[in-house]
SEZALUM-199300 format. One record per residue: residue number from 0; residue in three letters; x, z, y of N, C-alpha, C, CB in turn. Coordinates in Angstrom, 3 decimals. Each point is the difference from the previous one (the first is absolute). Glycine has a CB too. Layout:
N
   zake   fimi         nX         nZ         nY        caX        caZ        caY         cX         cZ         cY        cbX        cbZ        cbY
    NUM    Ala          X          Z          Y          X          Z          Y          X          Z          Y          X          Z          Y
...
end
This chain:
175
   zake   fimi         nX         nZ         nY        caX        caZ        caY         cX         cZ         cY        cbX        cbZ        cbY
      0    Met     11.151     36.438    -56.745      1.033      0.854      0.536      0.501     -0.564      1.329      0.652      0.711     -2.332
      1    Ile     -0.118      0.176      3.125      0.443     -0.335      1.349      1.462      0.412      0.169     -2.359      0.280      0.898
      2    Ser      3.114     -1.099     -0.198      1.341      0.387      0.442     -0.105      0.435      1.451      1.138     -1.612     -1.621
      3    Val     -0.786      2.871      1.875     -0.037      0.568      1.339      1.405     -0.080      0.578     -1.932      1.554     -0.594
      4    Ile      2.052     -2.108      1.781      1.300     -0.105      0.656     -0.029      0.914      1.224      0.359     -2.406     -0.823
      5    Ile      0.551      3.393      0.824      0.071      0.973      1.089      1.392     -0.065      0.619     -1.713      1.510     -1.126
      6    Pro      1.887     -2.251      2.229      1.286      0.030      0.680      0.173      1.354      0.701     -0.060     -2.527      0.318
      7    Thr      1.259      3.058     -0.383      0.266      1.274      0.669      1.344     -0.067      0.697     -1.377      1.243     -1.702
      8    Tyr      1.511     -0.427      2.718      1.194     -0.024      0.837      0.543      1.413      0.141     -0.851     -2.023      1.250
      9    Lys      0.367      2.783     -0.305      0.505      1.356      0.254     -1.144      1.008      0.087      1.968     -0.977      1.211
     10    Ser     -2.923      0.896     -2.114     -1.188      0.866      0.077     -0.278      0.676     -1.336     -0.951     -1.487      1.774
     11    Pro      1.844      2.332     -2.257     -0.207      0.578     -1.337     -1.263      0.854     -0.118      2.455     -0.017     -0.256
     12    Asp     -2.844      0.739      1.291     -1.214      0.823     -0.088     -1.237     -0.881     -0.120      1.114      1.804      1.352
     13    Ala     -1.169     -2.870     -0.567     -1.130     -0.930     -0.084     -0.002     -0.698     -1.363      0.066     -0.351      2.510
     14    Leu      1.104     -0.077     -2.975      0.101     -0.662     -1.301     -0.478      0.924     -1.118      1.925     -1.372      0.854
     15    Asp     -1.575      2.630     -0.792     -0.415      0.958     -1.027     -1.526      0.096     -0.066      2.136      1.294      0.348
     16    Leu     -2.790     -1.163      0.786     -1.463      0.068      0.038     -0.608     -1.313     -0.481      0.116      1.638      1.906
     17    Cys      0.437     -2.748     -1.475     -0.472     -1.315     -0.425      0.075     -0.129     -1.522      0.750     -0.984      2.197
     18    Leu      0.384      1.331     -2.766      0.165     -0.107     -1.455     -0.917      0.957     -0.741      2.363     -0.686      0.351
     19    Arg     -2.500      1.892      0.141     -0.899      0.955     -0.657     -1.421     -0.563     -0.057      1.432      1.924      0.802
     20    Ser     -1.917     -2.414      0.322     -1.369     -0.519      0.025     -0.137     -1.262     -0.846     -0.291      0.972      2.281
     21    Cys      1.307     -1.817     -2.285     -0.024     -1.223     -0.795     -0.044      0.325     -1.489      1.265     -1.196      1.807
     22    Ile     -0.393      2.059     -2.248      0.118      0.332     -1.415     -1.194      0.817     -0.479      2.486     -0.052      0.222
     23    Glu     -2.842      1.090      0.518     -1.116      0.847     -0.413     -1.347     -0.686      0.207      1.379      1.995      0.558
     24    Gly     -1.444     -2.973      0.321     -1.260     -0.672      0.285     -0.296     -1.208     -0.861      0.279      0.799      2.259
     25    Gln      0.704     -1.272     -3.026     -0.231     -1.193     -0.810     -0.748      0.338     -1.284      2.074     -1.019      0.952
     26    Gln     -2.845      0.054     -1.434     -0.701      0.175     -1.268      0.732     -0.716     -1.128     -2.171      0.201      1.237
     27    Asn      2.996     -1.166     -0.900      0.816     -0.722     -0.974      1.462      0.275      0.306     -1.760     -1.808     -0.280
     28    Lys      2.626      1.414     -0.637      1.426      0.139      0.266      0.492     -1.303      0.619      0.305      1.648     -1.924
     29    Asn     -0.206     -1.641      3.228      0.435     -1.173      0.752      1.500      0.067      0.233     -2.252     -0.172      1.112
     30    Gln      2.830     -0.946     -0.745      1.411     -0.024      0.374      0.114      0.406      1.462      0.517     -1.816     -1.705
     31    Ile      0.338      2.777      1.986      0.224      0.460      1.369      1.467     -0.241      0.327     -1.853      1.761     -0.152
     32    Ile      2.086     -2.679      1.075      1.354     -0.363      0.406      0.268      0.599      1.373     -0.074     -2.149     -1.356
     33    Val      1.059      3.025      1.438      0.428      0.532      1.294      1.239     -0.782      0.411     -0.949      2.340     -0.478
     34    Val      0.841     -3.049      1.572      1.104     -0.799      0.521      0.724      0.856      1.033     -1.229     -2.218     -0.407
     35    Val      2.412      2.676      0.062      0.780      0.855      0.895      0.852     -0.911      0.878      0.043      1.935     -1.682
     36    Asp     -0.462     -2.052      2.929      0.642     -0.903      0.954      1.135      0.732      0.705     -2.163     -1.273      0.326
     37    Gly      3.218      1.533     -1.091      1.111      0.805      0.505     -0.366      1.474     -0.081      0.724     -1.868      1.539
     38    Phe      0.193      2.736     -1.287     -0.248      1.446      0.095     -0.532      0.611     -1.297     -0.447     -0.337      2.412
     39    Tyr      1.017     -0.070     -3.517     -0.397      0.545     -1.298      0.164      1.517     -0.030      0.660     -2.159     -1.093
     40    Glu      0.451      2.657      1.592      0.268      1.444     -0.064     -1.082      0.829      0.690      2.431     -0.525     -0.059
     41    Ile     -2.970      0.027      1.161     -1.060      0.714      0.710     -1.243      0.140     -0.875      0.890     -0.866      2.181
     42    Asn     -1.170     -0.141     -2.994     -1.200     -0.044     -0.835      0.242      0.452     -1.446     -0.797     -1.849      1.443
     43    Lys      2.036      2.155     -1.785      0.382      0.245     -1.383     -0.845      1.074     -0.688      2.286     -0.681      0.634
     44    His     -2.526      1.822      0.015     -0.734      1.075     -0.661     -1.437     -0.409     -0.329      1.433      1.654      1.207
     45    Val     -2.055     -2.468     -0.364     -1.362     -0.474     -0.259      0.015     -1.027     -1.134     -0.638      0.410      2.418
     46    Leu      1.598     -1.306     -2.395      0.102     -1.018     -1.045      0.249      0.644     -1.369      0.878     -1.640      1.703
     47    Glu     -0.052      2.661     -1.733      0.254      0.703     -1.257     -1.235      0.773     -0.464      2.421      0.182      0.622
     48    Lys     -3.147      0.408      0.312     -1.205      0.757     -0.333     -1.034     -0.872     -0.722      0.421      1.467      1.992
     49    Trp     -0.583     -2.713     -1.558     -1.015     -0.896     -0.559      0.609     -1.052     -0.933     -1.371      0.361      2.059
     50    Ser      2.605     -0.182     -2.488      0.731     -1.040     -0.730     -0.687     -0.485     -1.276      2.040      0.991      0.928
     51    Lys     -2.828     -0.155     -1.584     -0.679     -0.418     -1.232     -1.166     -0.939      0.270      0.671      2.153     -1.029
     52    His     -1.076     -2.252      2.287     -1.196     -0.769      0.347      0.287     -1.216      0.870     -1.265      2.102     -0.166
     53    Ile      2.505     -2.266      0.601      0.306     -1.062      0.961      1.204     -0.821     -0.442     -0.947      1.415      1.827
     54    Asp      1.003     -2.625     -1.306      1.200     -0.831     -0.085      0.624      0.013      1.389     -0.951     -1.495     -1.876
     55    Val      2.244      1.719      1.935      0.691      0.043      1.288      0.826     -1.268      0.161      0.076      2.533     -0.048
     56    Leu     -0.281     -3.195      1.167      0.813     -1.142      0.371      0.855      0.447      1.182     -1.739     -1.711     -0.829
     57    Asn      2.971      2.089      0.548      0.914      0.514      1.021      0.763     -1.165      0.616      0.220      2.213     -1.217
     58    Leu     -0.541     -2.528      2.466      0.648     -1.126      0.679      1.371      0.356      0.559     -2.253     -0.856      0.558
     59    Glu      2.610      2.121     -0.603      1.302      0.527      0.402      0.300     -0.122      1.495      0.765     -0.576     -2.259
     60    Glu     -1.309     -0.412      2.911      0.173     -0.118      1.450     -1.330     -0.424      0.596      2.466     -0.600     -0.229
     61    Asn     -2.640      0.858      1.493     -1.238     -0.350      0.679     -0.078     -1.505      0.203     -0.029      2.236      1.144
     62    Val     -0.996     -2.858     -1.766     -0.196     -1.444      0.145     -1.271     -0.309      0.790      1.207     -0.362     -2.169
     63    Gly     -1.967      1.390      2.522     -1.229     -0.186      0.768     -1.234     -0.001     -0.879      1.298     -1.286      1.657
     64    Leu     -2.405      1.607     -1.033     -1.271      0.129     -0.706     -0.423     -1.293     -0.688     -0.654      1.731      1.648
     65    Cys      0.758     -2.844     -0.967     -0.463     -1.269     -0.570      0.786     -0.391     -1.244     -0.686     -0.715      2.280
     66    Arg      1.991      0.688     -2.163      0.831     -0.394     -1.148     -0.126      1.020     -1.126      1.606     -1.166      1.547
     67    Gly     -1.617      2.455     -1.206     -0.155      1.036     -1.019     -1.317     -0.131     -0.752      1.409      1.506      1.386
     68    Thr     -2.493     -1.761     -0.656     -1.300     -0.189     -0.643      0.020     -1.226     -0.900     -1.129      1.092      1.953
     69    Asn      1.688     -2.182     -1.473      0.095     -1.212     -0.821      0.756      0.271     -1.296     -0.067     -1.396      2.079
     70    Leu      1.164      2.111     -1.998      0.766      0.316     -1.213     -0.822      0.869     -0.943      2.143     -0.157      1.303
     71    Gly     -2.915      1.075     -0.762     -0.888      0.806     -0.834     -1.028     -0.854     -0.714      0.329      1.904      1.551
     72    Val     -0.934     -2.844     -0.832     -0.998     -0.889     -0.612      0.653     -0.858     -1.083     -1.318     -0.047      2.158
     73    Tyr      2.511     -0.456     -1.914      0.684     -0.819     -1.010      0.200      0.775     -1.300      1.156     -1.259      1.833
     74    Asn     -1.034      2.576     -1.736      0.213      0.846     -1.174     -1.296      0.520     -0.614      2.170      0.642      0.983
     75    Ala     -3.304     -1.040     -0.461     -1.290      0.457     -0.518     -0.264     -0.598     -1.381     -0.874      0.222      2.353
     76    Gln      0.420      0.615     -3.269     -0.329     -0.433     -1.359     -1.370     -0.657     -0.084      1.425      1.835     -0.861
     77    Tyr     -2.346     -1.393      1.693     -1.391     -0.430     -0.127     -0.377     -0.999      1.073     -0.553      2.193     -1.010
     78    Asp     -0.490     -2.961      0.742     -0.454     -1.024      0.933     -0.678      0.589      1.234     -0.270     -1.531     -1.931
     79    Lys     -0.354      2.679      1.804     -0.655      0.629      1.150      0.995      0.956      0.646     -2.309     -0.201     -1.071
     80    Ile      2.509      0.043      2.396      0.949      0.854      0.710     -0.715      0.740      1.132      1.898     -1.577     -0.575
     81    Leu     -1.432      2.779      0.820     -0.482      0.814      1.110      1.228      0.422      0.796     -2.061      0.830     -1.298
     82    Ile      2.123     -1.250      2.549      1.121      0.357      0.874     -0.480      1.125      0.912      0.992     -2.371     -0.075
     83    Val     -0.258      3.470      0.056     -0.428      1.222      0.675      1.169      0.586      0.792     -1.711      0.449     -1.815
     84    Asn      1.441     -0.009      3.024      1.008      0.754      0.749      0.214      1.359     -0.653     -0.638     -1.188      2.136
     85    Asp      1.821      1.735     -1.975      0.298      1.296     -0.618     -0.717      1.163      0.667      2.196     -0.914     -0.634
     86    Asp     -2.901      0.660      1.722     -0.772      1.080      0.631     -1.500     -0.135     -0.253      1.764      0.156      1.754
     87    Asn     -2.141     -1.012     -2.706     -1.402     -0.119     -0.392     -0.318      0.972     -1.123     -0.006     -2.411      0.691
     88    Val     -1.279      2.750     -0.800     -0.487      0.894     -1.043     -1.063     -0.750     -0.793      0.492      2.083      1.395
     89    Phe     -0.463     -1.926     -2.718     -0.906     -0.708     -0.889     -1.232      0.835     -0.322      1.949     -1.220     -0.957
     90    Pro     -3.117      0.590      0.891     -1.193      0.709     -0.459     -0.002      0.110     -1.533     -1.278     -0.832      2.025
     91    Leu      0.422      1.678     -2.537     -0.160      0.093     -1.448     -0.575     -1.314     -0.536     -0.343      2.513      0.157
     92    Gly      0.841     -2.960     -1.283     -0.506     -1.217     -0.626      0.286     -1.265      0.783     -1.744      1.383     -0.986
     93    Trp      2.796     -1.345      1.788      0.335     -1.132      0.859      0.184     -1.293     -0.785      1.072      1.593      1.567
     94    Asp     -0.468     -1.498     -2.745      0.316     -1.202     -0.767     -1.252     -0.674     -0.551      2.193      1.018     -0.589
     95    Thr     -3.106     -0.259      0.006     -1.211     -0.610     -0.540     -0.888     -0.532      1.120      0.116      1.542     -1.971
     96    Ala     -0.135     -0.873      3.114     -0.791     -0.486      1.140      0.544     -1.343      0.499     -0.536      2.384      0.652
     97    Leu      1.842     -2.504     -0.557      0.584     -1.262      0.456     -0.268     -1.130     -0.992      1.774      1.289      1.206
     98    Leu     -1.581     -1.014     -2.478     -0.234     -1.035     -1.004     -1.464     -0.418     -0.035      1.899      0.907     -1.343
     99    Lys     -2.792      0.033      1.538     -1.441     -0.294      0.013     -0.355     -0.922      1.165     -0.463      2.229     -1.074
    100    Asn      1.139     -2.085      2.198     -0.301     -0.775      1.196      0.882     -1.234      0.174     -0.749      2.106      1.026
    101    Tyr      1.658     -2.341     -1.948      0.929     -1.124      0.133     -0.739     -1.333     -0.024      1.787      1.370     -1.093
    102    Ile     -1.393     -2.246      1.994     -0.503     -1.372      0.044      1.215     -0.912      0.028     -2.159      0.666      1.220
    103    Ser      2.187     -1.623     -2.139      1.119     -0.942     -0.075      0.202     -0.708      1.344     -0.445     -0.328     -2.464
    104    Asn      1.679      0.069      2.809      0.384     -0.699      1.233     -0.434      0.735      1.265     -0.158     -2.125     -1.261
    105    Ser      0.197      3.442      1.202     -0.358      0.793      1.183      0.981      1.159      0.151     -2.446     -0.628     -0.255
    106    Val      2.378      1.255      1.405      0.796      1.189      0.275     -0.972      1.122      0.327      1.995     -1.362      0.847
    107    Ile     -1.847      2.474     -1.518     -0.821      1.166      0.285      0.861      0.993      0.762     -1.440     -0.359     -2.074
    108    Ser      0.919      0.835      3.189      0.665      1.027      0.788     -0.883      1.240     -0.051      1.138     -1.714      1.535
    109    Pro     -0.853      2.643     -2.461     -0.855      1.190     -0.111     -0.062      0.760      1.317      0.574      0.166     -2.428
    110    Asn     -1.740      0.390      2.689     -0.198      0.749      1.229      0.835      1.276     -0.035     -2.327     -0.946      0.241
    111    Gln      2.505      1.545      0.915      0.812      1.203      0.104     -0.778      1.134      0.645      2.044     -1.416      0.147
    112    Ile     -1.565      2.602     -0.404     -0.501      1.197      0.651      1.142      0.517      0.864     -1.637      0.570     -1.910
    113    Glu      1.379     -0.452      3.194      1.019      0.414      0.952     -0.418      1.296      0.688      0.670     -2.401      0.352
    114    Pro      0.298      3.203      0.114     -0.358      1.252      0.674     -0.560     -0.197      1.406      1.763      1.089     -1.334
    115    Thr     -1.433     -2.207      1.959     -0.482     -0.277      1.355     -0.430     -1.461      0.087      1.527      1.778      0.978
    116    Pro     -2.392     -2.122     -0.040     -0.430     -1.396      0.138      1.190     -0.932      0.247     -2.204      0.800      0.900
    117    Ser      2.064     -2.021     -1.391      1.059     -0.992      0.181     -0.609     -1.289      0.522      1.374      1.035     -1.849
    118    Met     -0.560     -2.048      1.985     -0.475     -1.301      0.445     -0.890     -0.671     -1.045      2.067     -0.225      1.374
    119    Phe     -1.997      0.693     -2.610     -0.822     -0.556     -1.067     -1.290      0.799     -0.096      2.049     -0.791     -1.259
    120    Lys     -3.122      0.252      1.786     -1.266      0.732      0.107     -0.630      0.296     -1.351     -0.343     -1.076      2.192
    121    Gln      0.732      0.346     -3.239     -0.579      0.228     -1.317      0.618      1.200     -0.727     -0.456     -2.439     -0.116
    122    Phe      1.559      2.977      0.624      0.614      1.162     -0.636     -0.929      1.202      0.121      2.306     -0.890      0.511
    123    His     -2.316      1.691     -1.553     -0.739      1.261      0.022      0.905      1.061      0.622     -1.370     -0.640     -2.069
    124    Ile      0.780      1.531      2.843      0.779      1.024      0.696     -0.294      1.356     -0.630     -0.029     -1.341      2.157
    125    Arg      1.077      1.953     -2.660     -0.087      1.340     -0.593      1.414      0.575     -0.012     -2.038     -0.613     -1.452
    126    Asp      2.212      1.753      2.052      1.325      0.624      0.055      0.211      0.861     -1.244     -0.052     -0.007      2.535
    127    Cys      0.792     -0.529     -3.484      0.355      0.734     -1.224      1.431      0.510      0.089     -1.599     -1.408     -1.338
    128    Gly      2.183      1.326      2.516      1.391      0.378      0.233      0.710     -1.154      0.663     -0.002      1.551     -1.982
    129    Arg      0.822     -1.252      2.955      0.626     -1.072      0.784      1.434     -0.301     -0.395     -1.469      0.653      1.839
    130    Asp      1.976      0.051     -2.824      1.326     -0.313     -0.518      0.017      0.406     -1.473      1.117      0.330      2.291
    131    Pro     -0.142     -0.806     -3.044      0.014      0.263     -1.442      0.024      1.484     -0.373      1.161     -2.154     -0.234
    132    Lys     -0.541      2.963      1.054      0.099      1.425     -0.335     -1.318      0.746      0.190      2.391     -0.094      0.654
    133    Thr     -3.266     -0.404      0.231     -1.278      0.677      0.249     -1.186     -0.760     -0.581      0.983      0.951      2.069
    134    Phe     -0.716     -2.105     -2.702     -1.089     -0.807     -0.540     -0.604      0.687     -1.220      1.100     -2.101      0.855
    135    Tyr     -2.418      2.154     -0.884     -0.710      0.643     -1.093     -0.648     -1.083     -0.853     -0.415      2.093      1.385
    136    Leu      1.108     -2.497     -2.459     -0.416     -1.115     -0.839     -1.383      0.224     -0.620      2.407     -0.453     -0.474
    137    Glu     -2.674      1.647      0.011     -1.285      0.267     -0.632     -1.154     -0.166      0.998      1.143      1.578     -1.593
    138    Ser     -0.934     -1.185      2.846     -1.010     -0.193      1.038     -0.227     -1.486      0.250      0.648      2.190      1.054
    139    Tyr      0.418     -2.947     -1.026     -0.085     -1.446      0.158     -0.810     -0.600     -1.141      2.216     -0.028      1.196
    140    Trp     -1.896      0.390     -2.440     -0.712     -0.548     -1.150     -1.481      0.360      0.041      2.106      0.144     -1.339
    141    Lys     -2.416      1.058      1.770     -1.399      0.416      0.101     -0.724     -0.819      1.071      0.629      2.327     -0.749
    142    Tyr      0.017     -2.561      1.875     -0.604     -0.774      1.088     -0.198     -1.467     -0.394      1.069      1.556      1.652
    143    Glu     -0.081     -2.142     -2.328     -0.072     -1.429     -0.275     -0.956     -0.351     -1.140      2.325     -0.167      0.819
    144    Glu     -2.642      1.105     -1.661     -0.837     -0.314     -1.171     -1.323     -0.682      0.366      1.030      1.954     -1.138
    145    Pro     -1.821     -1.411      2.076     -1.262     -0.687      0.317      0.169     -1.332      0.741     -1.028      2.237      0.086
    146    Leu      2.231     -2.516      0.414      0.243     -1.258      0.704      0.202     -1.169     -0.955      1.007      1.305      1.853
    147    Arg     -0.774     -1.019     -3.109      0.351     -1.052     -0.970     -1.088     -1.046     -0.183      1.397      1.667     -1.149
    148    Gly     -2.630     -1.299      1.308     -1.090     -0.935     -0.232     -0.399     -0.826      1.205     -0.772      1.560     -1.680
    149    Leu      1.467     -1.404      2.786     -0.361     -0.759      1.202      0.247     -1.494     -0.222      0.559      1.997      1.447
    150    Pro     -1.364     -2.837     -0.821      0.180     -1.442     -0.188      1.322     -0.479      0.610     -2.499     -0.290      0.014
    151    Thr      3.005     -0.793     -0.583      1.216     -0.603      0.538     -0.365     -0.879      1.189      1.112      0.055     -2.277
    152    Asp     -0.131     -0.310      3.105     -0.200     -0.925      1.112      1.257     -0.841      0.144     -1.584      1.602      1.185
    153    Glu      1.568     -2.501     -0.255      1.134     -0.910      0.168      0.822      0.330      1.234     -1.308     -1.762     -1.152
    154    Thr      1.298      3.034      1.546      0.719      0.407      1.202      1.505     -0.138     -0.180     -1.857      1.573      0.546
    155    Gly      2.396     -1.009     -1.615      1.441     -0.032     -0.211      0.732      0.845      1.022     -0.224     -2.267     -0.972
    156    Ser      1.449      2.601      0.677      0.761      0.779      0.968      1.474     -0.071     -0.306     -1.937      1.519      0.320
    157    Thr      2.456     -0.525     -0.976      1.431      0.173     -0.159      0.283      0.427     -1.433      0.273      0.609      2.444
    158    Leu      0.947     -0.238     -2.727      0.303      0.517     -1.329     -0.858      1.217     -0.289      2.350     -0.865      0.164
    159    Pro     -2.680      1.056     -1.411      0.435     -0.714     -1.197     -0.714     -1.339     -0.180      0.489      2.200     -1.039
    160    Ile      0.155     -3.076      0.244     -0.638     -1.259     -0.375      0.082     -0.164     -1.513      0.585     -1.042      2.240
    161    Phe     -1.649      0.475     -2.790     -0.129     -0.219     -1.444     -0.303     -1.470     -0.224     -0.814      2.378     -0.402
    162    Met      1.609     -3.008     -0.438     -0.168     -1.423     -0.241      0.737     -0.418     -1.262     -0.242     -0.390      2.458
    163    Ser      0.126     -0.864     -2.789      0.731     -0.568     -1.128      1.464     -0.202      0.382     -2.099     -1.137     -0.830
    164    Lys      2.976      1.459     -0.084      1.431     -0.211      0.232      0.283     -1.479      0.249      0.547      1.991     -1.450
    165    Ile     -1.188     -2.855      0.690      0.262     -1.429      0.155     -0.449     -0.491      1.381     -0.265     -0.307     -2.489
    166    Asp     -0.849      0.848      3.009     -0.431     -0.373      1.347      1.007      0.476      1.046     -2.397      0.108     -0.746
    167    Tyr      2.926      1.105      0.558      1.016      0.520      0.913      1.235     -0.904     -0.001     -0.846      2.345     -0.389
    168    Leu      1.257     -2.767     -0.792      1.178     -0.864     -0.104     -0.285     -1.391      0.539      0.753      1.300     -1.989
    169    Arg     -1.977     -1.779      1.815     -0.370     -1.340      0.515      0.166     -0.099      1.504     -1.611     -0.235     -1.874
    170    Val      1.291      1.295      2.579      0.129     -0.032      1.463      1.399      0.382      0.450     -2.417      0.554      0.193
    171    Gly      3.304     -0.284     -1.131      1.392      0.288      0.324      0.295      1.448      0.299      0.113     -2.255      0.849
    172    Gly     -1.057      3.149     -1.158      0.238      1.414      0.252      0.000      0.278      1.490      1.321      0.168     -2.113
    173    Trp     -0.624      0.880      2.479      0.110      0.382      1.410      1.311     -0.527      0.559     -1.401      2.071     -0.385
    174    Asp      1.394     -2.399      1.649      1.267     -0.368      0.649      0.091      0.608      1.374      0.056     -2.127     -1.279
end
């Protein structure tokens, strides 16, 4: 099982899509922690919508991404953690794919699909919608399915990151 940590700030539409893909895309029942870094009221309707599937860590005031993420990790139940931005979208079977590829004492940064080219040349480019209201999740899932079998590499990039909770704590988290 995996503890997913999703820090959120003022992006309820992105958070809603992120949670939908996370919950509907998982094969196991993982722990999903939404760290509300202030602005609970802005996100309240989304948090209530998914309340049966998530744990909410309401920080009540803005403490910043680093501290908020660290607090989310401290509250993780499982040894494997996945830290995800609230504007990320999960592929189908994300949890079993990560566990299958897990290597002790390492950090996995799953590849991303972006609508336009970025500085990360390993990202796949496919426009499935450029904002949460126009994003077509089913199109994304259809596109990403054949990408699942591609070989891993050591390029690395940005969030999301998947690793052992103890390794995250050993390095002191984010600062």
